[in-house]
All heavy atoms as an XYZ file, in Angstrom:
667
protein
N      15.351      8.912     -7.975
C      14.627      7.661     -7.967
C      15.374      6.654     -7.092
O      16.593      6.579     -7.129
C      14.467      7.143     -9.383
C      13.742      5.851     -9.472
S      13.366      5.529    -11.193
C      11.937      4.554    -10.979
N      14.646      5.848     -6.354
C      15.228      4.859     -5.460
C      15.404      3.554     -6.221
O      14.449      3.046     -6.811
C      14.331      4.645     -4.231
C      14.152      5.949     -3.496
C      14.903      3.585     -3.320
C      13.057      5.927     -2.469
N      16.618      3.007     -6.233
C      16.823      1.747     -6.953
C      16.060      0.598     -6.309
O      15.893      0.570     -5.092
C      18.332      1.507     -6.866
C      18.890      2.572     -6.020
C      17.821      3.521     -5.645
N      15.584     -0.362     -7.119
C      14.866     -1.509     -6.558
C      15.756     -2.280     -5.580
O      16.941     -2.441     -5.814
C      14.540     -2.375     -7.773
C      14.676     -1.478     -8.949
C      15.659     -0.419     -8.566
N      15.148     -2.721     -4.496
C      15.855     -3.504     -3.507
C      16.578     -2.691     -2.453
O      17.105     -3.235     -1.501
N      16.636     -1.365     -2.615
C      17.318     -0.560     -1.610
C      16.368     -0.246     -0.468
O      15.153     -0.238     -0.628
C      17.843      0.736     -2.219
O      16.771      1.562     -2.584
N      16.916      0.032      0.688
C      16.115      0.349      1.863
C      16.106      1.853      2.067
O      17.113      2.439      2.430
C      16.693     -0.350      3.097
O      15.961      0.016      4.224
N      14.989      2.477      1.786
C      14.902      3.926      1.916
C      13.960      4.335      3.027
O      13.556      5.472      3.103
C      14.452      4.534      0.594
N      13.559      3.414      3.883
C      12.685      3.764      4.991
C      11.258      3.345      4.755
O      10.871      2.985      3.643
N      10.432      3.384      5.809
C       9.063      2.883      5.722
C       8.133      3.727      4.860
O       7.120      3.246      4.414
C       8.601      2.863      7.180
C       9.443      3.872      7.856
C      10.761      3.861      7.134
N       8.435      4.981      4.582
C       7.524      5.837      3.819
C       7.969      5.994      2.375
O       7.524      6.888      1.683
C       7.439      7.220      4.468
C       6.942      7.231      5.869
C       5.465      7.144      6.050
N       4.764      8.138      5.297
C       3.532      7.967      4.847
N       2.897      6.863      5.095
N       2.933      8.896      4.167
N       8.864      5.131      1.901
C       9.395      5.295      0.558
C       8.449      4.809     -0.533
O       8.616      5.156     -1.678
C      10.725      4.559      0.432
O      10.515      3.180      0.600
N       7.468      4.013     -0.201
C       6.609      3.428     -1.216
C       5.179      3.339     -0.730
O       4.922      3.136      0.441
C       7.111      2.031     -1.562
O       6.217      1.407     -2.436
N       4.261      3.480     -1.663
C       2.845      3.366     -1.349
C       2.300      2.035     -1.832
O       1.122      1.880     -2.052
C       2.079      4.523     -1.997
C       0.652      4.582     -1.550
O       0.265      3.936     -0.584
N      -0.157      5.341     -2.244
N       3.168      1.064     -2.058
C       2.687     -0.231     -2.522
C       2.248     -1.076     -1.338
O       2.774     -0.969     -0.256
C       3.778     -0.953     -3.308
O       4.864     -1.212     -2.462
N       1.260     -1.899     -1.588
C       0.698     -2.735     -0.535
C       0.862     -4.191     -0.943
O       0.795     -4.514     -2.121
C      -0.778     -2.403     -0.354
S      -1.503     -3.184      1.079
N       1.077     -5.045      0.019
C       1.208     -6.468     -0.255
C      -0.080     -7.007     -0.856
O      -1.161     -6.451     -0.659
C       1.536     -7.211      1.030
N       0.032     -8.103     -1.566
C      -1.130     -8.738     -2.176
C      -2.162     -9.075     -1.103
O      -1.823     -9.605     -0.052
C      -0.661    -10.011     -2.872
C      -1.686    -10.614     -3.743
C      -1.050    -11.724     -4.536
N      -2.017    -12.778     -4.658
C      -1.734    -14.033     -4.826
N      -0.493    -14.425     -4.871
N      -2.680    -14.915     -4.935
N      -3.442     -8.759     -1.323
C      -4.463     -9.038     -0.312
C      -4.579    -10.527     -0.022
O      -4.382    -11.355     -0.904
C      -5.756     -8.517     -0.933
C      -5.381     -7.790     -2.152
C      -3.982     -8.132     -2.505
N      -4.907    -10.838      1.213
C      -5.080    -12.218      1.624
C      -6.565    -12.520      1.766
O      -7.396    -11.623      1.695
C      -4.396    -12.454      2.984
O      -4.969    -11.556      3.927
C      -2.908    -12.227      2.897
N      -6.879    -13.779      1.974
C      -8.276    -14.147      2.213
C      -8.747    -13.414      3.453
O      -8.036    -13.304      4.431
C      -8.389    -15.649      2.419
N      -9.921    -12.854      3.423
C     -10.443    -12.094      4.549
C     -10.115    -10.622      4.457
O     -10.335     -9.875      5.388
N      -9.579    -10.193      3.323
C      -9.267     -8.774      3.164
C     -10.557     -7.966      3.221
O     -11.630     -8.432      2.862
C      -8.567     -8.544      1.824
N     -10.441     -6.748      3.661
C     -11.605     -5.891      3.833
C     -12.250     -5.561      2.494
O     -11.594     -5.107      1.575
C     -11.167     -4.591      4.521
O     -12.252     -3.717      4.644
N     -13.548     -5.794      2.383
C     -14.285     -5.462      1.163
C     -15.525     -4.654      1.511
O     -16.527     -4.728      0.828
C     -14.704     -6.729      0.397
O     -15.496     -7.535      1.263
C     -13.504     -7.500     -0.109
N     -15.446     -3.886      2.572
C     -16.617     -3.135      3.005
C     -16.940     -1.997      2.048
O     -16.108     -1.542      1.300
C     -16.419     -2.596      4.425
C     -15.169     -1.761      4.534
O     -14.305     -1.819      3.686
N     -15.082     -1.005      5.582
N     -18.178     -1.563      2.087
C     -18.655     -0.484      1.225
C     -19.234      0.627      2.090
O     -19.774      0.367      3.152
C     -19.749     -1.003      0.300
C     -19.297     -2.133     -0.553
C     -20.464     -2.668     -1.333
N     -20.054     -3.896     -1.990
C     -20.867     -4.834     -2.356
N     -22.141     -4.726     -2.137
N     -20.426     -5.908     -2.943
N     -19.175      1.872      1.607
C     -19.804      2.950      2.359
C     -21.307      2.706      2.473
O     -21.906      2.087      1.607
C     -19.535      4.190      1.518
C     -18.428      3.820      0.607
C     -18.512      2.335      0.416
N     -21.876      3.170      3.528
C     -23.303      2.998      3.754
C     -24.109      3.554      2.584
O     -23.883      4.663      2.135
C     -23.697      3.713      5.044
O     -25.058      3.564      5.267
N     -25.028      2.760      2.066
C     -25.905      3.216      0.995
C     -25.367      2.951     -0.398
O     -26.039      3.210     -1.363
N     -24.160      2.436     -0.521
C     -23.592      2.183     -1.837
C     -23.866      0.746     -2.244
O     -23.500     -0.178     -1.542
C     -22.090      2.433     -1.832
O     -21.555      2.123     -3.095
N     -24.480      0.569     -3.384
C     -24.733     -0.767     -3.877
C     -23.652     -1.232     -4.841
O     -23.622     -2.369     -5.254
N     -22.724     -0.326     -5.195
C     -21.662     -0.664     -6.133
C     -20.596     -1.508     -5.448
O     -20.304     -1.306     -4.277
C     -21.041      0.610     -6.680
N     -20.020     -2.455     -6.180
C     -18.957     -3.263     -5.575
C     -17.689     -2.434     -5.378
O     -17.443     -1.479     -6.107
C     -18.728     -4.362     -6.613
C     -19.169     -3.767     -7.895
C     -20.298     -2.824     -7.554
N     -16.915     -2.803     -4.378
C     -15.652     -2.127     -4.155
C     -14.662     -2.522     -5.234
O     -14.337     -3.689     -5.384
N     -14.210     -1.567     -6.020
C     -13.306     -1.859     -7.128
C     -11.942     -1.207     -6.962
O     -11.037     -1.498     -7.719
C     -13.915     -1.388     -8.458
O     -14.200      0.005     -8.368
C     -15.174     -2.154     -8.779
N     -11.790     -0.296     -6.000
C     -10.523      0.391     -5.808
C     -10.089      0.295     -4.343
O     -10.883      0.523     -3.439
C     -10.637      1.865     -6.193
C     -10.943      2.067     -7.652
C     -10.957      3.523     -8.058
O     -10.827      4.421     -7.212
O     -11.105      3.757     -9.263
N      -8.821     -0.031     -4.134
C      -8.276     -0.078     -2.784
C      -8.043      1.347     -2.296
O      -7.625      2.218     -3.063
C      -6.972     -0.856     -2.774
N      -8.330      1.591     -1.039
C      -8.203      2.932     -0.474
C      -7.630      2.847      0.929
O      -7.899      1.899      1.657
C      -9.591      3.590     -0.423
C      -9.569      4.960      0.219
O      -8.817      5.819     -0.273
O     -10.283      5.158      1.210
N      -6.836      3.834      1.303
C      -6.369      3.958      2.680
C      -7.462      4.660      3.479
O      -7.955      5.697      3.049
C      -5.103      4.816      2.744
C      -3.895      4.181      2.160
N      -3.600      4.262      0.829
C      -2.913      3.446      2.732
C      -2.472      3.618      0.605
N      -2.037      3.103      1.740
N      -7.828      4.133      4.628
C      -8.816      4.791      5.481
C      -8.233      6.118      5.965
O      -8.832      7.166      5.806
C      -9.220      3.885      6.657
C      -9.911      2.634      6.127
C     -10.124      4.641      7.631
C     -10.098      1.550      7.147
N      -7.053      6.053      6.582
C      -6.312      7.275      6.930
C      -5.316      7.458      5.795
O      -4.442      6.620      5.593
C      -5.589      7.121      8.271
C      -4.978      8.397      8.741
N      -5.637      9.255      9.584
C      -3.792      8.971      8.461
C      -4.868     10.299      9.815
N      -3.737     10.141      9.139
N      -5.435      8.520      4.983
C      -4.653      8.667      3.755
C      -3.144      8.524      3.948
O      -2.578      9.041      4.907
C      -4.999     10.077      3.287
C      -6.304     10.386      3.915
C      -6.305      9.667      5.226
N      -2.507      7.842      3.011
C      -1.066      7.651      3.024
C      -0.359      9.006      2.970
O       0.643      9.211      3.625
C      -0.672      6.783      1.826
C       0.771      6.420      1.790
C       1.379      5.457      2.540
C       1.785      6.989      0.965
N       2.713      5.397      2.219
C       2.987      6.340      1.261
C       1.789      7.999      0.013
C       4.181      6.646      0.634
C       2.974      8.311     -0.615
C       4.154      7.633     -0.297
N      -0.925      9.932      2.197
C      -0.319     11.261      2.072
C      -0.367     12.054      3.371
O       0.311     13.060      3.507
C      -1.015     12.059      0.965
O      -2.372     12.280      1.301
N      -1.156     11.583      4.329
C      -1.252     12.258      5.631
C      -0.743     11.378      6.766
O      -1.167     11.513      7.906
C      -2.687     12.674      5.881
C      -3.142     13.674      4.833
C      -4.391     14.341      5.245
N      -4.766     15.291      4.220
C      -5.341     16.432      4.493
N      -5.621     16.752      5.732
N      -5.670     17.243      3.529
N       0.137     10.444      6.428
C       0.788      9.631      7.452
C       0.151      8.281      7.720
O       0.580      7.572      8.617
N      -0.856      7.902      6.964
C      -1.507      6.609      7.163
C      -0.633      5.451      6.717
O       0.125      5.569      5.758
N      -0.732      4.358      7.419
C       0.072      3.173      7.107
C      -0.500      2.418      5.914
O      -1.705      2.405      5.698
C       0.106      2.251      8.320
N       0.385      1.790      5.150
C      -0.051      0.920      4.064
C      -0.085     -0.497      4.621
O       0.811     -1.296      4.418
C       0.891      1.037      2.856
O       0.903      2.397      2.431
C       0.416      0.181      1.699
N      -1.117     -0.759      5.388
C      -1.335     -2.046      6.046
C      -2.780     -2.460      5.794
O      -3.635     -1.623      5.526
C      -1.107     -1.926      7.559
C       0.297     -1.501      7.945
C       1.330     -2.592      7.740
O       0.925     -3.776      7.668
O       2.512     -2.266      7.645
N      -3.053     -3.744      5.938
C      -4.396     -4.259      5.682
C      -5.443     -3.624      6.597
O      -6.542     -3.307      6.164
C      -4.406     -5.776      5.826
C      -5.658     -6.492      5.347
C      -5.930     -6.182      3.878
C      -5.514     -7.980      5.535
N      -5.085     -3.383      7.874
C      -6.042     -2.803      8.816
C      -6.408     -1.365      8.449
O      -7.425     -0.857      8.884
C      -5.511     -2.862     10.256
C      -4.198     -2.164     10.451
C      -2.961     -2.733     10.436
C      -3.986     -0.775     10.691
N      -1.987     -1.805     10.643
C      -2.595     -0.573     10.803
C      -4.817      0.330     10.816
C      -2.021      0.668     11.032
C      -4.247      1.567     11.043
C      -2.870      1.732     11.155
N      -5.595     -0.695      7.627
C      -5.869      0.682      7.222
C      -6.428      0.729      5.797
O      -6.395      1.759      5.151
C      -4.596      1.541      7.317
C      -4.881      3.006      7.113
O      -5.904      3.522      7.535
N      -3.973      3.694      6.455
N      -6.937     -0.389      5.329
C      -7.430     -0.437      3.959
C      -8.917     -0.722      3.881
O      -9.521     -1.255      4.801
N      -9.487     -0.328      2.762
C     -10.885     -0.618      2.479
C     -11.054     -0.613      0.970
O     -10.235     -0.050      0.252
C     -11.808      0.405      3.126
C     -11.633      1.821      2.610
C     -12.533      2.814      3.326
O     -13.465      2.432      4.010
N     -12.253      4.074      3.172
N     -12.098     -1.263      0.499
C     -12.415     -1.257     -0.922
C     -13.593     -0.314     -1.130
O     -14.592     -0.394     -0.416
C     -12.788     -2.658     -1.397
C     -11.667     -3.672     -1.305
S     -10.267     -3.284     -2.351
C     -10.967     -3.547     -3.969
N     -13.438      0.595     -2.073
C     -14.499      1.545     -2.396
C     -14.785      1.492     -3.887
O     -13.903      1.154     -4.685
C     -14.068      2.971     -2.035
C     -13.832      3.296     -0.569
C     -13.309      4.713     -0.422
C     -15.094      3.111      0.232
N     -16.001      1.857     -4.253
C     -16.296      2.015     -5.674
C     -15.572      3.288     -6.140
O     -15.158      4.123     -5.327
C     -17.792      2.105     -5.922
S     -18.570      3.597     -5.280
N     -15.397      3.413     -7.428
C     -14.648      4.556     -7.983
C     -15.229      5.896     -7.533
O     -14.501      6.797     -7.125
C     -14.639      4.456     -9.505
C     -13.846      5.551    -10.173
C     -13.806      5.334    -11.694
N     -13.119      6.404    -12.353
C     -11.801      6.444    -12.537
N     -11.051      5.467    -12.081
N     -11.247      7.461    -13.157
N     -16.544      6.027     -7.563
C     -17.195      7.288     -7.198
C     -16.880      7.687     -5.751
O     -16.513      8.828     -5.473
C     -18.706      7.156     -7.390
C     -19.461      8.394     -6.990
C     -20.958      8.223     -7.305
N     -21.699      9.117     -6.468
C     -22.556      8.743     -5.530
N     -22.789      7.464     -5.321
N     -23.189      9.623     -4.812
N     -17.018      6.736     -4.820
C     -16.777      7.065     -3.418
C     -15.292      7.286     -3.119
O     -14.947      8.094     -2.272
C     -17.358      5.976     -2.507
C     -18.830      6.100     -2.358
N     -19.695      5.220     -2.948
C     -19.585      7.012     -1.708
C     -20.938      5.580     -2.653
N     -20.901      6.666     -1.908
N     -14.416      6.582     -3.826
C     -12.990      6.792     -3.632
C     -12.585      8.196     -4.088
O     -11.808      8.880     -3.416
C     -12.179      5.740     -4.388
C     -10.751      5.672     -3.914
O     -10.411      6.145     -2.839
N      -9.910      5.082     -4.735
N     -13.119      8.656     -5.203
C     -12.816     10.014     -5.683
C     -13.422     11.062     -4.742
O     -12.834     12.102     -4.511
C     -13.357     10.232     -7.097
C     -12.774      9.325     -8.145
C     -11.280      9.559     -8.306
N     -10.710      8.696     -9.318
C     -10.125      7.536     -9.087
N     -10.067      7.052     -7.869
N      -9.605      6.833    -10.046
N     -14.579     10.785     -4.218
C     -15.248     11.728     -3.326
C     -14.490     11.871     -1.999
O     -14.372     12.962     -1.460
C     -16.678     11.249     -3.067
C     -17.501     12.215     -2.291
C     -18.919     11.708     -2.215
N     -19.716     12.616     -1.436
C     -20.887     12.328     -0.948
N     -21.421     11.149     -1.177
N     -21.553     13.200     -0.249
N     -13.985     10.753     -1.486
C     -13.247     10.786     -0.221
C     -11.938     11.545     -0.375
O     -11.537     12.286      0.519
C     -12.967      9.361      0.259
C     -12.212      9.320      1.565
C     -11.933      7.897      1.969
C     -11.057      7.855      3.182
N      -9.658      8.025      2.912
N     -11.254     11.367     -1.484
C      -9.986     12.020     -1.774
C      -8.978     11.722     -0.674
O      -8.802     10.566     -0.304
C     -10.211     13.514     -1.981
O      -9.021     14.135     -2.396
N      -8.313     12.736     -0.124
C      -7.322     12.503      0.923
C      -7.784     13.048      2.275
O      -6.978     13.451      3.099
C      -5.965     13.097      0.527
C      -5.974     14.607      0.530
O      -7.031     15.235      0.452
N      -4.808     15.208      0.607
N      -9.082     13.050      2.484
C      -9.609     13.532      3.769
C      -9.364     12.515      4.877
O      -9.451     11.312      4.665
C     -11.119     13.759      3.672
C     -11.467     14.910      2.785
C     -12.950     15.216      2.872
N     -13.352     15.744      1.585
C     -14.314     15.280      0.845
N     -15.049     14.275      1.275
N     -14.601     15.806     -0.307
N      -9.078     13.028      6.067
C      -8.926     12.174      7.243
C     -10.330     11.923      7.788
O     -11.081     12.864      8.028
C      -8.037     12.859      8.304
C      -7.969     12.025      9.560
C      -6.650     13.105      7.738
N     -10.715     10.654      7.969
C     -12.072     10.355      8.420
C     -12.325     10.775      9.870
O     -11.413     10.796     10.693
C     -12.186      8.844      8.263
C     -10.807      8.351      8.209
C      -9.946      9.463      7.699
N     -13.567     11.071     10.145
C     -13.981     11.494     11.486
C     -14.037     10.294     12.436
O     -14.093      9.144     11.998
C     -15.369     12.126     11.412
O     -16.342     11.125     11.118
N     -14.064     10.553     13.749
C     -14.231      9.451     14.710
C     -15.518      8.654     14.467
O     -15.533      7.439     14.653
C     -14.263     10.162     16.065
C     -13.482     11.412     15.842
C     -13.798     11.818     14.422
N     -16.577      9.317     14.033
C     -17.828      8.628     13.726
C     -17.624      7.622     12.590
O     -18.126      6.504     12.638
C     -18.930      9.618     13.352
C     -20.263      9.003     12.931
C     -20.871      8.187     14.073
C     -21.230     10.080     12.473
N     -16.871      7.989     11.573
C     -16.588      7.088     10.463
C     -15.845      5.848     10.959
O     -16.178      4.723     10.590
C     -15.765      7.811      9.399
C     -15.497      6.969      8.181
C     -16.394      6.936      7.125
C     -14.353      6.183      8.090
C     -16.160      6.150      6.009
C     -14.109      5.396      6.981
C     -15.014      5.387      5.943
O     -14.787      4.603      4.848
N     -14.833      6.055     11.802
C     -14.077      4.927     12.361
C     -14.992      4.003     13.174
O     -14.885      2.782     13.094
C     -12.927      5.418     13.247
C     -11.763      5.926     12.470
N     -10.901      5.092     11.806
C     -11.311      7.179     12.252
C      -9.972      5.810     11.217
N     -10.196      7.081     11.471
N     -15.885      4.578     13.958
C     -16.802      3.797     14.777
C     -17.727      2.956     13.903
O     -17.925      1.767     14.146
C     -17.600      4.741     15.684
C     -18.594      4.050     16.550
C     -18.347      3.365     17.702
C     -20.003      3.965     16.333
N     -19.516      2.868     18.214
C     -20.550      3.225     17.392
C     -20.853      4.457     15.351
C     -21.912      2.962     17.487
C     -22.199      4.190     15.450
C     -22.713      3.446     16.508
N     -18.285      3.587     12.849
C     -19.184      2.866     11.951
C     -18.446      1.763     11.199
O     -18.971      0.666     10.995
C     -19.834      3.833     10.968
C     -20.813      4.778     11.658
C     -21.368      5.812     10.730
N     -22.211      5.172      9.728
C     -22.602      5.765      8.614
N     -22.239      6.999      8.359
N     -23.358      5.124      7.756
N     -17.211      2.026     10.786
C     -16.422      1.023     10.089
C     -16.136     -0.168     11.007
O     -16.253     -1.324     10.589
C     -15.115      1.641      9.603
C     -14.162      0.714      8.856
C     -14.818      0.171      7.590
C     -12.878      1.451      8.517
N     -15.799      0.093     12.249
C     -15.540     -0.984     13.208
C     -16.787     -1.845     13.404
O     -16.702     -3.074     13.475
C     -15.071     -0.406     14.536
N     -17.959     -1.238     13.471
C     -19.210     -1.998     13.616
C     -19.478     -2.861     12.392
O     -19.905     -4.009     12.509
C     -20.387     -1.051     13.843
C     -20.363     -0.434     15.230
C     -21.628      0.278     15.563
N     -22.746     -0.660     15.613
C     -24.001     -0.320     15.459
N     -24.327      0.941     15.286
N     -24.965     -1.210     15.518
N     -19.216     -2.321     11.179
C     -19.424     -3.114      9.961
C     -18.465     -4.281      9.893
O     -18.826     -5.385      9.489
C     -19.251     -2.232      8.714
C     -20.418     -1.332      8.427
C     -20.368     -0.763      7.031
N     -19.142     -0.105      6.674
C     -18.897      1.192      6.802
N     -19.809      1.988      7.317
N     -17.755      1.700      6.432
N     -17.217     -4.073     10.317
C     -16.224     -5.146     10.261
C     -16.539     -6.280     11.230
O     -16.160     -7.410     10.969
C     -14.822     -4.585     10.520
C     -14.280     -3.818      9.343
C     -12.889     -3.346      9.579
N     -12.330     -2.791      8.355
C     -11.165     -2.200      8.289
N     -10.421     -2.070      9.361
N     -10.730     -1.728      7.147
N     -17.207     -5.991     12.324
C     -17.577     -7.053     13.274
C     -18.561     -8.037     12.658
O     -18.635     -9.182     13.081
C     -18.185     -6.445     14.546
C     -17.168     -5.819     15.449
C     -17.830     -5.284     16.687
C     -16.825     -4.580     17.571
N     -17.455     -4.019     18.760
N     -19.299     -7.612     11.656
C     -20.295     -8.466     11.015
C     -19.660     -9.473     10.056
O     -20.342    -10.362      9.575
C     -21.308     -7.618     10.262
C     -22.150     -6.757     11.175
C     -23.112     -5.902     10.374
C     -23.897     -4.974     11.282
N     -24.785     -4.112     10.516
N     -18.391     -9.336      9.741
C     -17.756    -10.236      8.772
C     -17.587    -11.590      9.359
O     -16.944    -12.070     10.024
C     -16.411     -9.693      8.316
C     -16.504     -8.402      7.560
C     -15.362     -7.685      7.298
C     -17.689     -7.889      7.119
C     -15.407     -6.484      6.611
C     -17.752     -6.696      6.431
C     -16.621     -5.993      6.175
O     -16.666     -4.823      5.502
């Protein structure tokens, strides 16, 4: 276990800073449920950064369905288009 306050490198923790105003609250297409769970777009377990730009809010069902899959280029394109509308 890593003691609190020690520096063990950038991949030592999956914790994310408290969200700021303007944090991403997008939903998958067709989902009417509110985003209740924070999710990494590119999974942390597969090298994704724990940064605001790599985050999204998903409902529980869609977060479980996505699991740790790496999203396709089409998914990234659609997400970028949705974010422009904010």
